[in-house]
Structures are given as C-alpha cells and as structure tokens.
C-alpha positions in Angstrom: -9.3 -16.1 -61.4 -9.4 -12.7 -59.7 -12.8 -12.0 -61.2 -14.2 -15.2 -60.0 -12.9 -14.6 -56.5 -14.5 -11.1 -56.6 -17.8 -12.6 -57.6 -17.5 -15.2 -54.9 -16.8 -12.6 -52.3 -19.8 -10.5 -53.4 -21.9 -13.7 -53.7 -23.2 -12.8 -57.1 -22.6 -16.0 -59.0 -24.8 -16.3 -62.1 -25.0 -20.1 -61.8 -26.1 -22.5 -59.1 -24.2 -25.5 -57.8 -25.3 -27.6 -60.8 -24.1 -25.0 -63.3 -27.5 -23.9 -64.3 -28.3 -20.2 -64.9 -30.2 -18.6 -62.0 -33.1 -16.3 -62.3 -31.2 -13.5 -60.6 -27.6 -13.1 -59.3 -28.8 -11.9 -55.9 -30.2 -15.0 -54.2 -31.6 -13.8 -50.9 -31.4 -11.2 -48.1 -28.5 -13.0 -46.4 -26.4 -12.5 -49.5 -27.6 -9.0 -49.9 -26.6 -8.0 -46.3 -23.3 -9.8 -46.8 -22.6 -7.7 -49.9 -23.6 -4.5 -48.1 -21.2 -5.2 -45.2 -18.4 -6.1 -47.5 -18.7 -2.9 -49.5 -19.1 -0.8 -46.4 -15.9 -2.2 -44.9 -14.0 -1.7 -48.1 -15.0 1.9 -48.2 -13.9 2.7 -44.7 -10.6 4.4 -45.7 -12.3 6.6 -48.3 -15.0 7.4 -45.8 -12.4 8.8 -43.4 -10.9 11.0 -46.1 -14.3 12.3 -47.1 -15.1 13.0 -43.5 -11.9 15.0 -43.1 -12.7 17.1 -46.2 -16.3 17.7 -44.9 -14.8 18.8 -41.6 -12.6 21.3 -43.4 -15.6 22.8 -45.1 -17.6 22.7 -41.9 -15.1 24.8 -40.0 -13.0 22.2 -38.1 -9.9 23.7 -36.5 -6.5 22.8 -37.9 -5.2 21.5 -34.5 -6.6 18.8 -32.2 -7.9 20.8 -29.2 -7.4 17.9 -26.8 -3.7 17.5 -27.8 -3.1 21.2 -27.4 -4.7 21.2 -23.9 -2.6 18.1 -22.9 0.6 19.9 -24.0 -0.2 23.1 -22.1 -1.1 25.0 -25.3 -4.8 25.4 -24.6 -4.6 29.2 -25.2 -2.9 28.8 -28.6 -5.0 30.2 -31.5 -6.8 27.3 -33.2 -9.2 28.7 -35.8 -10.6 27.7 -39.2 -10.7 31.0 -41.1 -13.4 29.8 -43.6 -11.3 30.0 -46.7 -12.5 26.6 -47.9 -16.1 27.5 -47.4 -15.6 30.7 -49.3 -14.2 28.8 -52.3 -17.1 26.3 -52.0 -19.6 29.2 -52.0 -17.9 30.8 -55.1 -18.1 27.5 -57.0 -21.7 26.8 -55.9 -22.9 30.2 -56.9 -21.9 29.5 -60.5 -24.0 26.3 -60.5 -26.9 28.2 -59.0 -26.7 30.6 -61.9 -26.9 27.7 -64.3 -30.2 26.7 -62.7 -31.8 30.1 -62.1 -30.8 32.0 -65.3 -32.6 29.5 -67.5 -36.2 30.1 -68.6 -36.6 26.5 -69.7 -34.5 23.7 -68.2 -35.2 21.1 -71.0 -35.6 21.0 -74.7 -37.8 18.2 -76.1 -38.3 16.9 -79.7 -41.6 15.7 -81.1 -42.1 12.7 -83.3 -42.4 12.7 -87.1 -45.6 13.2 -89.0 -46.4 16.8 -88.1 -45.9 20.2 -89.7 -42.8 22.0 -88.6 -44.5 25.1 -87.2 -47.1 23.1 -85.2 -44.4 20.7 -83.9 -42.1 23.6 -82.8 -45.0 25.3 -81.0 -45.9 22.1 -79.2 -42.3 21.4 -78.3 -42.0 24.9 -76.8 -45.2 24.5 -74.7 -44.1 21.0 -73.4 -40.6 22.2 -72.5 -42.1 25.2 -70.6 -44.6 23.0 -68.7 -41.9 20.5 -67.8 -39.8 23.3 -66.4 -42.8 24.5 -64.4 -43.4 21.0 -63.1 -39.8 20.6 -62.0 -39.6 24.0 -60.3 -43.0 23.3 -58.7 -41.6 20.3 -56.9 -40.7 21.6 -53.4 -37.6 19.3 -53.1 -36.1 20.1 -56.5 -34.1 23.2 -55.5 -32.6 21.6 -52.4 -31.8 18.3 -54.2 -30.1 20.3 -57.0 -28.0 22.2 -54.5 -27.0 19.0 -52.7 -26.1 17.4 -56.0 -23.9 20.4 -56.9 -22.4 20.5 -53.4 -21.4 16.9 -53.5 -20.1 17.1 -57.1 -17.9 20.1 -56.2 -16.6 18.8 -52.8 -15.9 15.2 -53.6 -15.9 15.0 -57.4 -18.8 12.4 -57.6 -22.5 13.1 -57.1 -25.1 10.4 -57.6 -28.8 10.6 -58.5 -31.1 7.6 -58.3 -34.7 6.7 -58.4 -36.6 4.9 -55.6 -39.2 3.3 -57.8 -39.4 2.3 -61.5 -42.1 4.8 -62.4 -41.6 7.9 -60.3 -39.6 10.8 -61.9 -38.7 12.4 -58.6 -35.0 11.6 -58.2 -32.9 11.4 -55.1 -29.4 12.6 -54.5 -26.5 10.8 -52.7 -22.8 10.4 -52.6 -20.4 7.5 -51.9 -21.6 7.8 -48.3 -25.0 6.7 -49.5 -24.2 4.6 -52.6 -21.7 1.8 -52.3 -20.1 0.1 -55.3 -17.2 -2.4 -55.6 -13.7 -0.9 -55.5 -11.7 -0.5 -58.8 -14.9 0.0 -60.8 -14.3 1.9 -64.0 -15.9 5.3 -64.2 -19.0 4.2 -66.2 -22.5 3.1 -65.0 -22.3 0.2 -67.4 -19.3 -1.2 -65.5 -21.0 -1.4 -62.1 -21.9 -5.0 -61.2 -23.8 -4.1 -58.0 -24.7 -0.9 -56.3 -26.1 -0.6 -52.8 -28.1 2.5 -51.8 -28.7 3.5 -48.1 -31.9 5.4 -47.5 -33.8 6.4 -44.4 -37.6 6.5 -45.1 -40.2 8.2 -43.1 -43.1 6.1 -42.1 -45.5 8.0 -44.4 -43.1 7.4 -47.3 -43.0 3.7 -46.8 -46.8 3.5 -46.3 -47.3 5.3 -49.5 -45.7 2.4 -51.4 -48.2 -0.1 -50.0 -51.3 2.1 -49.6 -53.1 0.0 -52.2 -52.0 -3.4 -51.0 -53.3 -5.4 -53.9 -51.7 -3.1 -56.5 -48.4 -3.0 -54.5 -48.2 -6.8 -54.3 -48.8 -6.9 -58.1 -45.7 -4.7 -58.9 -43.4 -6.6 -56.5 -43.9 -5.3 -52.9 -44.0 -7.7 -50.0 -46.7 -5.9 -48.0 -46.3 -8.0 -44.9 -42.5 -7.5 -44.8 -42.9 -3.7 -45.2 -45.3 -3.6 -42.3 -43.0 -5.7 -40.1 -40.0 -3.4 -40.9 -42.1 -0.3 -40.1 -43.0 -1.7 -36.7 -39.6 -3.2 -35.7 -37.0 -1.0 -37.2 -38.2 2.5 -36.7 -35.6 4.8 -35.0 -35.1 8.4 -34.0 -31.3 8.4 -33.9 -28.8 9.0 -36.6 -27.0 6.6 -38.8 -24.0 6.5 -36.4 -26.1 4.3 -34.0 -27.4 2.0 -36.8 -24.2 1.3 -38.7 -23.0 -2.2 -39.3 -20.9 -3.9 -36.7 -18.0 -4.2 -39.2 -17.3 -0.5 -39.7 -18.2 3.0 -38.4 -19.9 5.7 -40.5 -17.4 8.6 -40.2 -19.2 10.9 -42.6 -22.4 10.6 -40.6 -20.4 11.3 -37.4 -19.0 14.4 -39.0 -22.5 15.6 -40.0 -23.7 15.1 -36.4 -20.7 17.1 -35.1 -21.6 19.9 -37.5 -25.2 19.9 -36.4 -24.3 19.6 -32.6 -26.3 16.3 -32.5 -23.8 14.1 -30.7 -25.7 12.1 -28.1 -28.5 14.7 -27.9 -30.1 15.0 -31.3 -33.5 13.4 -31.9 -34.6 12.9 -35.5 -37.9 12.2 -37.2 -38.9 8.6 -36.9 -37.3 6.8 -39.9 -36.6 3.3 -41.1 -33.1 2.5 -42.6 -33.6 0.6 -45.9 -31.2 -0.7 -48.5 -31.6 -0.6 -52.3 -29.8 -3.1 -54.4 -29.3 -2.6 -58.1 -27.8 -5.8 -59.6 -26.6 -6.2 -63.2 -27.8 -9.4 -64.8 -26.0 -11.4 -67.5 -28.2 -9.8 -70.2 -27.2 -6.3 -69.1 -30.5 -5.5 -67.5 -30.7 -4.2 -63.9 -32.7 -6.0 -61.2 -34.0 -3.9 -58.2 -34.3 -5.2 -54.6 -35.2 -3.4 -51.4 -34.7 -4.8 -47.9 -34.2 -3.6 -44.3 -30.7 -2.6 -43.2 -30.8 -5.0 -40.2 -32.5 -8.3 -39.6 -34.1 -8.6 -43.0 -36.4 -11.6 -43.2 -37.2 -11.2 -46.9 -37.0 -8.5 -49.6 -39.5 -5.7 -49.2 -39.4 -5.2 -52.9 -38.1 -7.4 -55.7 -38.3 -7.0 -59.5 -35.9 -9.0 -61.7 -34.6 -7.1 -64.8 -36.7 -4.1 -64.0 -34.5 -1.6 -65.9 -33.2 -2.0 -69.4 -29.9 -0.1 -68.5 -28.2 1.5 -65.6 -29.2 5.0 -66.6 -32.8 4.2 -65.8 -31.8 3.3 -62.2 -29.0 5.7 -61.3 -26.8 8.4 -62.9 -23.3 9.4 -61.7 -22.0 12.9 -62.0 -18.2 12.7 -62.2 -15.6 15.4 -62.3 -13.5 13.5 -64.9 -12.3 9.9 -64.6 -9.7 10.3 -61.9 -6.0 9.3 -62.1 -6.6 5.7 -63.2 -10.1 5.7 -64.7 -12.0 4.4 -61.7 -14.8 6.0 -59.6 -12.8 5.9 -56.3 -9.8 7.7 -57.9 -11.9 10.8 -58.8 -11.4 13.8 -56.5 -13.1 17.1 -56.1 -12.4 20.6 -54.9 -12.0 19.4 -51.3 -9.1 17.1 -52.0 -7.4 19.7 -54.2 -7.4 22.4 -51.6 -7.2 20.3 -48.3 -3.4 20.6 -47.8 -3.3 24.3 -48.8 -6.2 25.2 -46.5 -4.8 23.3 -43.5 -1.4 25.0 -43.9 -2.9 28.4 -44.5 -5.0 28.1 -41.3 -2.0 27.1 -39.3 0.1 30.0 -40.6 -2.7 32.4 -39.9 -3.1 31.0 -36.4 0.7 31.5 -35.8 0.5 35.0 -37.2 -2.3 35.8 -34.7 -0.3 34.4 -31.8 2.7 36.5 -32.9 0.6 39.6 -33.0 -0.9 38.9 -29.6 2.5 38.2 -28.1 4.1 41.3 -29.6 1.3 43.5 -28.2 1.6 42.0 -24.7 3.8 43.1 -21.8 6.1 40.3 -20.5 6.3 40.0 -16.7 8.8 37.8 -14.8 8.0 37.0 -11.1 11.0 36.3 -8.9 9.6 33.2 -7.4 6.4 31.1 -7.1 5.1 33.2 -4.3 5.4 36.3 -6.3 3.5 34.5 -9.1 0.7 33.6 -6.8 0.5 37.1 -5.4 0.7 38.8 -8.8 -1.6 41.8 -8.8 -2.2 44.8 -11.1 -3.9 47.8 -9.6 -5.0 51.0 -11.3 -4.7 54.4 -9.4 -6.0 57.0 -11.7 -3.4 57.5 -14.4 -1.0 55.1 -12.6 -0.7 51.3 -12.8 0.9 49.5 -9.8 2.4 46.0 -10.0 2.9 43.7 -7.0 6.4 43.5 -5.6 9.0 41.0 -6.8 7.8 41.3 -10.4 9.9 42.9 -13.1 9.1 43.8 -16.7 11.1 41.9 -19.3 12.3 44.0 -22.2 12.7 41.5 -25.1 12.5 42.0 -28.8 9.7 39.9 -30.4 10.5 38.7 -33.9 8.3 40.2 -36.6 6.4 37.2 -37.9 4.8 39.3 -40.6 8.1 39.2 -42.5 8.2 35.5 -42.6 4.5 34.4 -42.5 3.1 36.9 -45.0 5.2 35.8 -47.9 4.4 32.2 -47.2 0.7 33.0 -47.1 0.9 34.9 -50.4 2.6 32.0 -52.0 0.0 29.6 -50.6 -2.8 31.8 -52.1 -1.1 31.9 -55.4 -0.7 28.1 -55.5 -4.3 27.8 -54.4 -5.4 30.0 -57.3 -3.5 27.9 -59.8 -4.9 24.6 -58.4 -8.6 25.6 -58.5 -11.0 26.9 -61.2 -12.8 29.2 -58.9 -10.2 31.9 -58.2 -9.3 34.5 -60.9 -5.7 35.8 -61.0 -7.3 39.3 -61.4 -9.9 40.8 -59.2 -10.9 43.6 -56.8 -8.2 42.6 -54.4 -5.5 42.0 -57.0 -3.4 44.4 -58.9 -3.6 44.2 -62.7 -1.5 45.7 -65.4 -4.7 46.6 -67.3 -7.6 48.7 -66.4 -9.9 48.5 -69.4 -13.4 47.2 -70.0 -12.3 43.5 -70.0 -10.6 44.1 -66.6 -13.8 45.4 -65.1 -15.6 42.4 -66.5 -13.0 40.1 -64.9 -13.4 41.9 -61.6 -17.2 41.3 -61.7 -16.7 37.7 -62.7 -14.4 36.6 -59.8 -17.4 35.6 -57.6 -19.2 33.6 -60.3 -16.5 31.9 -62.4 -16.8 28.3 -63.5 -14.3 26.6 -65.8 -15.6 25.3 -69.1 -14.3 21.8 -68.4 -16.2 21.4 -65.1 -19.3 22.8 -66.8 -19.2 20.4 -69.7 -18.6 17.4 -67.3 -21.6 18.4 -65.2 -23.8 18.9 -68.3 -23.0 15.5 -69.7 -24.7 13.8 -66.7 -27.3 16.5 -66.3 -28.4 15.8 -69.9 -28.9 12.2 -69.1 -30.9 13.0 -65.9 -33.2 15.3 -67.7 -33.7 12.7 -70.4 -34.6 10.0 -67.9 -37.0 12.4 -66.1 -38.9 13.2 -69.3 -39.0 9.5 -70.3 -40.6 8.6 -66.9 -43.1 11.5 -67.3 -44.1 10.4 -70.8 -44.1 6.6 -70.3 -45.0 6.4 -66.6 -48.3 6.5 -64.8 -49.9 9.8 -63.7 -49.6 8.9 -60.0 -48.7 12.2 -58.5 -50.4 15.6 -58.6 -47.5 17.4 -60.4 -47.6 15.0 -63.3 -51.4 15.2 -63.6 -51.2 19.0 -63.5 -48.5 18.9 -66.2 -50.9 17.0 -68.6 -53.8 19.3 -67.7 -51.8 22.5 -68.5 -50.6 21.1 -71.8 -54.1 20.2 -72.8 -55.3 23.7 -71.9 -52.6 25.2 -74.1 -53.7 23.0 -77.1 -51.1 20.2 -76.9 -52.7 16.9 -77.7 -51.9 13.9 -75.5 -50.8 11.9 -78.5 -48.0 14.4 -79.2 -46.6 14.0 -75.6 -46.8 10.2 -75.8 -44.8 10.3 -79.1 -42.0 12.5 -77.9 -38.6 11.4 -79.0 -37.2 11.2 -75.4 -33.8 10.0 -76.6 -33.3 13.5 -78.1 -34.2 15.4 -74.9 -31.5 17.8 -73.9 -30.8 20.1 -70.9 -30.7 23.7 -72.0 -27.3 25.3 -71.4 -26.9 28.6 -69.7 -25.3 31.5 -71.7 -22.1 32.6 -70.0 -21.3 29.3 -68.3 -22.6 30.2 -64.9 -21.4 33.8 -64.9 -23.6 36.8 -65.3 -20.7 39.0 -66.4 -19.7 36.4 -69.1 -23.4 36.2 -70.1 -23.5 40.0 -70.6 -20.3 40.0 -72.6 -21.6 37.2 -74.8 -25.0 38.9 -75.4 -23.1 42.1 -76.2 -21.1 40.3 -78.9 -24.3 38.9 -80.3 -25.7 42.3 -80.6 -22.9 43.3 -82.9 -24.0 40.6 -85.5 -27.7 40.8 -84.8 -28.3 42.3 -88.2 -27.6 38.9 -89.7 -30.2 37.1 -87.6 -33.8 36.4 -88.5 -36.5 38.5 -87.0 -37.2 35.8 -84.5 -33.5 35.5 -83.6 -33.4 39.2 -82.9 -36.5 39.0 -80.7 -34.9 36.1 -78.8 -31.7 38.1 -78.3 -33.6 41.1 -77.0 -35.5 38.9 -74.5 -32.3 37.2 -73.3 -30.8 40.6 -72.6 -33.9 41.8 -70.8 -34.1 38.6 -68.8 -30.5 38.9 -67.7 -31.1 42.4 -66.4 -34.5 42.1 -64.8 -35.2 38.3 -64.6 -37.6 36.1 -66.5 -40.6 37.1 -64.3 -40.4 40.7 -65.5 -39.1 40.1 -69.0 -42.6 39.9 -70.4 -43.2 43.5 -69.5 -40.5 44.7 -71.9 -40.0 41.9 -74.4 -43.0 39.6 -74.5 -42.0 36.1 -75.5 -45.1 35.4 -77.7 -45.4 38.3 -80.1 -46.7 36.3 -83.0 -50.2 37.9 -82.8 -48.8 41.4 -83.1 -46.5 40.3 -86.0 -49.4 38.7 -87.8 -51.5 41.9 -87.5 -48.7 44.1 -88.9 -48.1 41.6 -91.7 -51.8 41.7 -92.7 -51.7 45.6 -92.7 -48.7 45.5 -94.9 -50.5 43.1 -97.3 -53.4 45.6 -97.5 -51.0 48.4 -98.3 -49.5 46.3 -101.1 -52.9 46.2 -102.8 -53.1 50.0 -102.7 -49.5 50.5 -103.8 -50.0 48.2 -106.8 -52.8 50.6 -107.9 -50.4 53.5 -107.8 -51.9 55.1 -104.7 -49.7 56.8 -102.1 -49.8 55.1 -98.7 -48.4 57.1 -95.7 -46.0 55.5 -93.2 -46.8 55.6 -89.5 -43.9 55.7 -87.0 -45.4 53.1 -84.6 -45.4 50.3 -87.2 -43.1 47.3 -87.2 -41.1 48.6 -90.1 -39.0 45.5 -90.4 -42.1 43.4 -90.9 -43.5 45.9 -93.4 -40.3 45.8 -95.4 -40.4 42.0 -95.5 -43.9 42.2 -97.0 -43.3 45.1 -99.4 -39.9 44.1 -100.9 -41.3 41.0 -102.7 -43.8 43.1 -104.6 -41.1 45.6 -105.5 -38.9 42.7 -106.7 -41.8 41.4 -108.9 -42.1 44.8 -110.5 -38.4 44.9 -111.2 -38.5 41.4 -112.6 -41.5 42.3 -114.9 -39.6 45.4 -116.2 -36.4 43.5 -116.8 -38.1 40.7 -118.7 -40.4 43.0 -120.7 -43.5 41.4 -119.4 -45.1 44.8 -118.5 -45.4 48.2 -120.1 -43.0 50.7 -118.5 -45.5 53.4 -119.0 -48.2 51.5 -117.0 -45.6 50.6 -114.3 -44.6 54.2 -113.7 -47.3 55.1 -111.1 -46.7 51.8 -109.2 -42.9 52.4 -109.2 -43.4 55.9 -107.8 -45.8 54.8 -105.1 -43.4 51.9 -104.0 -40.4 54.1 -104.1 -41.9 56.7 -101.9 -43.4 54.3 -99.4 -40.4 52.0 -99.1 -38.1 55.0 -98.8 -40.1 56.4 -95.9 -40.1 53.0 -94.2 -36.4 52.7 -94.6 -36.0 56.1 -93.0 -37.7 54.8 -89.9 -36.1 51.4 -89.9 -32.6 52.8 -90.4 -32.4 53.9 -86.8 -32.7 50.3 -85.6 -29.3 48.6 -85.7 -30.9 45.1 -85.6 -32.6 45.8 -89.0 -29.4 46.5 -90.9 -29.9 43.4 -93.0 -33.4 44.1 -94.3 -32.7 47.9 -94.7 -29.7 47.0 -96.9 -31.9 44.9 -99.1 -34.5 47.7 -99.2 -31.9 50.4 -100.2 -30.7 48.1 -103.1 -34.3 47.7 -104.2 -34.8 51.5 -104.1 -31.8 51.9 -106.4 -33.4 49.5 -108.9 -36.7 51.4 -108.7 -35.0 54.7 -109.3 -33.3 53.3 -112.4 -36.6 52.1 -113.7 -38.2 55.5 -113.1 -35.3 57.3 -114.8 -35.2 55.0 -117.8 -38.9 55.3 -118.2 -38.8 59.0 -117.9 -36.0 59.1 -120.6 -38.2 56.9 -122.8 -41.1 59.3 -122.4 -39.0 62.3 -123.2 -37.6 60.6 -126.4 -41.2 59.6 -127.5 -42.3 63.2 -126.9 -39.4 64.6 -128.9 -40.2 62.3 -131.8 -43.9 63.3 -131.7 -43.0 67.0 -131.6 -40.5 66.7 -134.4 -43.2 65.0 -136.5 -45.7 67.7 -135.7 -43.3 70.5 -136.7 -42.5 68.8 -139.9 -46.2 68.6 -140.8 -46.7 72.2 -139.9 -43.9 73.3 -142.2 -45.4 71.3 -145.1 -48.7 73.0 -144.6 -47.0 76.3 -144.2 -49.2 77.2 -141.4 -48.2 78.6 -138.0 -49.5 77.5 -134.6 -49.7 79.4 -131.4 -47.0 78.6 -128.8 -48.1 76.1 -126.1 -47.9 77.1 -122.4 -44.9 75.9 -120.4 -47.0 73.4 -118.4 -48.0 71.5 -121.5 -44.4 71.3 -122.7 -43.2 67.6 -122.5 -39.7 68.7 -121.6 -41.1 70.7 -118.8 -43.2 67.8 -117.5 -40.2 65.5 -117.7 -38.1 68.0 -115.8 -40.8 68.4 -113.1 -41.0 64.6 -112.7 -37.2 64.3 -112.4 -37.1 67.1 -109.8 -39.8 65.3 -107.8 -37.9 62.1 -107.8 -34.7 63.8 -106.7 -36.5 65.7 -104.0 -38.0 62.5 -102.6 -34.6 60.8 -102.7 -33.0 63.8 -100.9 -35.7 63.8 -98.3 -35.3 60.1 -97.7 -31.5 60.4 -97.3 -32.1 63.3 -94.9 -34.5 61.3 -92.8 -32.0 58.4 -92.6 -29.2 60.7 -91.6 -31.4 62.4 -89.0 -32.5 59.1 -87.4 -28.9 57.8 -87.5 -27.8 61.0 -85.7 -30.5 60.5 -83.1 -29.4 56.9 -82.5 -25.7 57.9 -82.2 -26.7 60.7 -79.9 -28.6 58.2 -77.7 -25.6 56.0 -77.6 -23.3 58.9 -76.6 -25.8 59.9 -73.9 -25.9 56.3 -72.6 -22.1 56.1 -72.6 -21.8 59.4 -70.9 -24.3 58.3 -68.2 -22.3 55.1 -67.7 -19.0 56.9 -67.4 -20.6 59.3 -64.9 -22.0 56.4 -62.9 -18.6 54.7 -62.8 -16.9 58.0 -61.7 -19.6 58.5 -59.1 -20.0 55.0 -57.7 -17.2 52.8 -59.0 -17.1 50.0 -61.6 -20.3 48.5 -60.1 -22.4 51.6 -60.3 -22.8 52.4 -56.6 -25.2 55.3 -56.0 -23.9 57.5 -53.2 -25.5 60.6 -51.7 -22.6 62.8 -52.8 -22.5 61.3 -56.3 -26.1 60.5 -57.4 -26.5 58.6 -60.6 -28.3 60.7 -63.2 -31.6 59.3 -64.4 -31.4 58.1 -68.0 -34.9 59.6 -68.6 -33.2 63.1 -68.5 -31.2 62.2 -71.6 -34.3 60.7 -73.2 -36.2 63.9 -72.5 -33.5 66.0 -74.1 -33.6 63.8 -77.2 -37.3 64.1 -77.4 -37.2 67.9 -77.2 -34.4 68.0 -79.9 -36.4 65.7 -82.2 
C-alpha cells in the first residue's frame, strides 16, 4: 500500500481511471509541476544541511555575528581559518592530476573482422582524437572540476544530458536534480528525476533554430517562444523558487558571491527536465517551464533505453542504509571538527590579545568618560581616577593547544586527504619512503574513493563515445573529430562499428599522486627487462611525460617510433644476408642494438639447429659461425649497457655459447681429420723409403688449428672486456647521478631547492667527465 500511496502522491500512475495502460506515466504539466514542488519540499531539510556545509567551505564564521553583537561580544574573534578549504583543495588536486596526467582519456575497442595490427592502430588514433575533442570543448575543464568538487563535498555528483543526441554533458548536485526520498543508490531504481536548469536565450533558441526539424523530434516551438518572452529573468534562483520552499543552497551561493539584493545575472529562463521511468524500463524525457507552464516544451516518450543514457550519478559509496540521501561526502565528515577547531582557535586568539593588553579600571563612570592616554616623549600619562589592575591571565595555550592537536589527529583519521607523516609531522623514519610520503601529502587520494569515482567516470565516457558514434554530426567539435580521423587514415566504417560497450576510461598511474606515480614507474623500471620492446618504449615515455609533461615528451621519447624501428629491422635483415655468406659486418654504436639482436638471433638459431640435426656440413658452416659470433658478440657489447635490454642480451649470450661450442667442435674435427691424413701420408712415405722436406710452420695443420683457437679466444676475451667496460660506464653514470641527487638534497632539501649559496651542479658536468674517460 505504501508504494501505491507514493505513486499517487507523485501522480505517476501507469493506468487511467478505467484501468487501461497509459502512453506515459507523466500526464501533463500540472502533474509535472506538482511532482517538482513535492520533491522540492521533501528535500528542504537536506538542502539546509548542504548549505551549511557549503558555508563552511566558503569561509562562514563559526559564530552568528548578530547574536554576538546583541550579547555585547561584537569584538570577540569570529573567524573561519580556512582549514576546510585547505582539505578540499588537497582532495581536488588529486582529481586534477587524474585528468591532467593522462595522455588519452578513453580507450576504445574496434569491431571484429579486421587484422589485429590495423585495428590497434585505428583504436589508438580514435582514442587520441576523442581526447582532443573533449579537451577542445571549452566547458569540459570547468564541468569536470565542478563534478569533482560536488563529489568530494557532498558525496554525490550528477551528470546528465540536455538532449538525446548531444554528447556535451552537464553537471549538477541534489540542488539541481531532485529524486524521491529513500531511493536506493542505483540509477535503475529512480522512478522520476527532475532537473533544474537555467538556459540562456541563445541556448533555447538553438533548440528550435530549424523549426520544422525541431517539431519533428518533439519540440513545441510555440511554447518555447512563449517561455522565452514571458519567463526571462536576471535574478537568481532565490527569487524564482517555488512558494512551498526556499532554496537555501542558492542563497548560500549568493552570499558567497556578494549578490544578495544587488547581483544582476545574464538573462536566463528557468526550465525543468523530467526523466520518468516507464513500465518497460525505458526513460521518457519532458521539458517545461518552471512556472506557469502551459504545455511541455519538449516531449519524447521512451526516448532512452536505460537511465545511463539520460543521467549518471557519481556516488561516494552507498551511504549508511543504501539510499542516495544517506550518502555523505567530505563536508559532512569534517563539519563538526572544523567548527570546533575554529572556535578553539578564536578563543586562543582572544586569550592572546587579552594577555598582551593592559587592564585599566576607572573609579567611576565620569572617569571612564574622561579616560585619556597621552604620550610625552618617553613617558605615558593616564587620566586621573584610573588605576592599572595587576591580574594574572590564565595561559590558554596549556588547555587549548592539546585540544587542537587532538582535533587535528581525529580529523586526519576521519579523512583520506591527510597523511599521518608529512613536512610538519615528526616521523620515526627518514628514508627514501619518508621523503616520498612528505611529497605526497598534498596529492593523496585513497584507493577506495578513486575506484568509486572511476566506476561512474567509465560509464560517462562510454555514453559520450556512444553519442559521438551513433549521434548526428551537429556541432563543430564532432565534425572536426571525424575529419581528423579521416586525415589520419581511419575509415568512417571503423568508427561506426566501434564496440562502445567496451569503452573504458584510462586510469592514471599513481592514483592522483605524482609522487606515487614516480614510485610506481621506478618499480616498473626494475622489471623492464621482462617487457617487450614496445612495453619498454611505453615505460620510457611515461617516465618522460611525468617529468616534463605530454607536450614535451615527443622531444625525448617520440610516441610513434615505428618508422625508425622498421628501418633498423631492414638494415639488420640486409646484414643477415652478408653474415650467411661468411662476410664480416661491423657494428655501429648508433644502431638500435636490441632490434638488431631480435633479427640476428633467429638466423643463429637456425644455424645451431642445422648443426645439431646434421642437415649441414660443419666445415661449410664454419665461416658463417665465425661471422655471426663476431657480429653478435660486438652487438651484445653495446647492448649490455642498457638495463632494459637484459632479456634479449641474455638470450644472445646463450646463443654465443652454442656458437662457440660449434666452432670448437668443428675445429677439433678438422684437427682429427688432419692428423689422420698426416699419419696416412707418413705411412706411405715409410713404405716408399723416401724422405720429404719438412713443411713450414704455417702449413702445419696443428699450427693452423692453434691459430684459429687463439683467434676465437681473443675475440671472446675482447667481447667480455667490452661488456665489462660498458657495464662500468653505466654503473659510473648511476653513481654520478646518485651523487648529484645527494648533493642537491644537501644543498636545497628533499625537494631540490636551488639556493645561491648551494647551487645544484649541472648533470652535464658528470656526463662530460664520463665522455672524456670513455
């Protein structure tokens, strides 16, 4: 019965008086305005609480100034010390890092029926151009900050769409979006949602610019024109609110902006959006004037398949009882602490001013009226009948300071934005992790809050991409997106076949903290040898982007290095043809040695396989083995200095061992064959009884074998020496960098401050020393 009474109160019955199913549950504008006023009145208590939280962040004083003046305490300290705003700024800075540290905001997936390489390339281009489109929208940055601000302060932020096709979302809070009380924290559980929006005249006119097309999609052109003429206003929402309740949050905003009774706004028209859930689960969309609506300005039954296509709620959890109105944000969690802290600090200031003042006591009222203080050179003269009172003032620091410290400790435990260690806190440890923690105090964001935000951010990005792909090219940004994709070789058919359900928002490394991001990237560097070549390139680019930003990253680590890699691969292939003929190929230091090893090792492994299976004559393989051994050995000598190539160099060293075994075994076989031939020749000579002249040493087979063995050992020793030398140069470079970092910390602190007395040495000096030594 309670559900029926609720439906009756909201006037959303799905059946008419005869029991027949109606076309839509929202009958007319009278029912719509009744629902709006009912929800607005029900939300009045929550609106007051949100206004008080907003006031705390806006700098409202802890005491009522009028009451203080009435009680004779007008001079009492009454200040908001901005602690709440600082916590809000710390939290918001982490969300700003989530947005600004990413090179691409979305990741898209193409449809089936295309080669993997081409599909990945197209996906990369589309994601990059979508990010460019979003950041090119002038309102995107401000709307994102407002969404994060609302999400942090009140625990619920809301994004919605004005029209069914436009991807440009809007941001609101419970001050702008009204839903029934006790609604479970899920968009699918919302029966009706009412959005309050003030449109500029140009915005409304844009909807009906093409009157015939506007009427075809559901706009009542005549009603829109009437509302634009009759309901335009230049005052705030406080003067246009329903007669049943007051808009306390709008009043607090006008107080913050000093607009009470004086502020004049742009001409706007207050409009209401209604999203009504029908019996089949679809969402109908209605628009009407906030006052004196004659008919719906826009009406489209079952316009959206689901609620996500109309609005998306960003919730910080599910509250204490699983409903939207039980969810609280940072403002509610710190409100009592901040108010008490402000009052204690005000009292401490009053105590300090009182203890530093001289107390005078006039003898009567006339002495008080004639009270005078005159300076005569080094002397100060008081008027008669006034005496100085010597009275000990209690030291409030002994009682207030411990209370303030306890309040700050409780505040740190109740929030996710304050670290227990930091520049102003004493820590039992002073190591590298402590320095990172100190750097991270200003940009810390808990993993739970990050995951909750990303859950809704994923859905918003998915809906934006769906609207761009399936909607009409009505705005310049969307048209420009398609033009840029076409210029970069992405066919229109690929974009139209994107699997929008698999669209995801790209997550930031480090969870909104630059310090955490550097630590994570440093850990990845330790295992970079196990990555593919592309993975190592991506890691290098992420590190460079973290230090210098994405705009300058291409100067040091270009994102698209496929052309250069292809050229080096082709050069290595040409070298393979020469090596297979037994020709010596020199190694150049400027080559991509990792790429060369990936091309040369398969040839060497084929030689090894042919030798092991007996498919090739070892005597014929000997020149090829020697050429490969020498070339791969020199390449490993250069590549060994790069820590990121440890994986491929390890494979190359193992291959060199196999090649060395083949060379040694072949050489032993040659020596054995030569001994047998020599013994046979000596036996024939003895039978003939003749004597032959001794052969020179160079023609002796043993001598030749010895010379070949010495050459192989010499090349091996030279290769090992080159590897050790480059390893020493790398370790020396690391020691120089470490010494420079320690010198910087000693000179300027943990954050590397360059002072005149302690200048930071230029790393190029160490580089110059290494060059001279090498």
